[in-house]
Every structure is written in structure tokens, then in C-alpha cells.
N, C-alpha and C positions, 0 to 999 in steps of 0.2 A: 926934174920931165922936159922936156924940150917942148918945142913949139912944135916941131912934126910930129912925133907923137899924141899930143895933143889930139891934131888936127886928123893924126890918122885914126884911133880912139872916136873921136866925134866921125869921123867919117862910116868907120865900122857901127853905131850905134844906128846911127840917119839909115844904114840898110837894113839892119834890125827889123829898125819901126815901117820901115816901109816893106819888108819881106812879113811883119805883123798885120800890117794894113792889108796886104794883097789876100795876104789865107785869112784871115778876118769876111772880107767880101766872098769868100770863096764857100765859106762855110754859110754865112746870110744866104749865099744863092742856094747852097745843098738843101737849108731846112727851109729853102721857101719851097725848090721842087717835092720836097720830102711831105712837104702836107700841102701838098697841091695832091700828090697820089694816094696822100693817103685819104684828104677829103674825097677821091675821085674812088678810092677803093669802098670808105662807106658806103656813098652812095651806090655804088654795085650792089654791095651784101645789100642794103636800102632793097635794091628791086629785085635780088634775088628771093631776099623772103617774101617778096609778096606773091612772086609767080611761083613758090613752093607752094603757098599758102591757098594759090587758086587750083593749084595741083590738085592740093586734098580735098579742097571743098569739091574738084569734078570728080576724083572718086568715090566720096562720099555720096554726091548725088547719083552716081552711075549704082552705088550699094543698093539704095535705096531705091532707084526703078527697079530695078534686078531682081531684088526679094518680092517690090510689088508685083512682077511679071509672076515672080514664082506662085505670091498667093493665089494670083488672078486663074492662072493655070491650074494650081489645084486645085480652086472650085470650079474651074468648070471638067477637069474630071471626077468630080466631085457630083457634078451636078448629073455629067451622063453618066456614069456609072447606077446612078439612084434612077436615070431613067431609063434603066435599062434593066436594072438588075430590080429596084426597087418596084414595078410596076406590076 
């Protein structure tokens, strides 16, 4: 093998190492971006769950109040009927 060939292969290997290093940096950067986006998504998912829970509680409270109002109205109707027909 001649010195010229050895230099050529050495340059080729150096270029490959530089290319590998460059792409390793890119992979690390993209992995970090991905992790940040995953963290953001996790936080947003937690916020969404909190919001859904609040909505469920509001609906539950609405249904409880609505049921209480219905019972009160039925009591009022019963009292009115008793007063008009019962006496």
C-alpha cells in the first residue's frame, strides 16, 4: 500500500468520523427537543385532566341542585294541592 493510499484512507476515515460526530450532535439535539415536547405534552395532559375533573364536578353539582329544586317544587305542589283539596 502506498503512502498516497494510506493518506487517502486516513482522510476518508477522518471525514467519516466528522460526519458521525455531526449526526450524533443532531441526534442529541433532536432527542432533547423530543423530551421537551414530551414534557410539555405531559403537563398539558395533566391540565386537561384537571379541567375535565372540574367539569365533572360542576355537572355533578348542577345535577344535585337540579334534583333539590325538583324535590322542592314537588313539595310545593303537594302542599298547594293539600291546601286546596285537603280542607
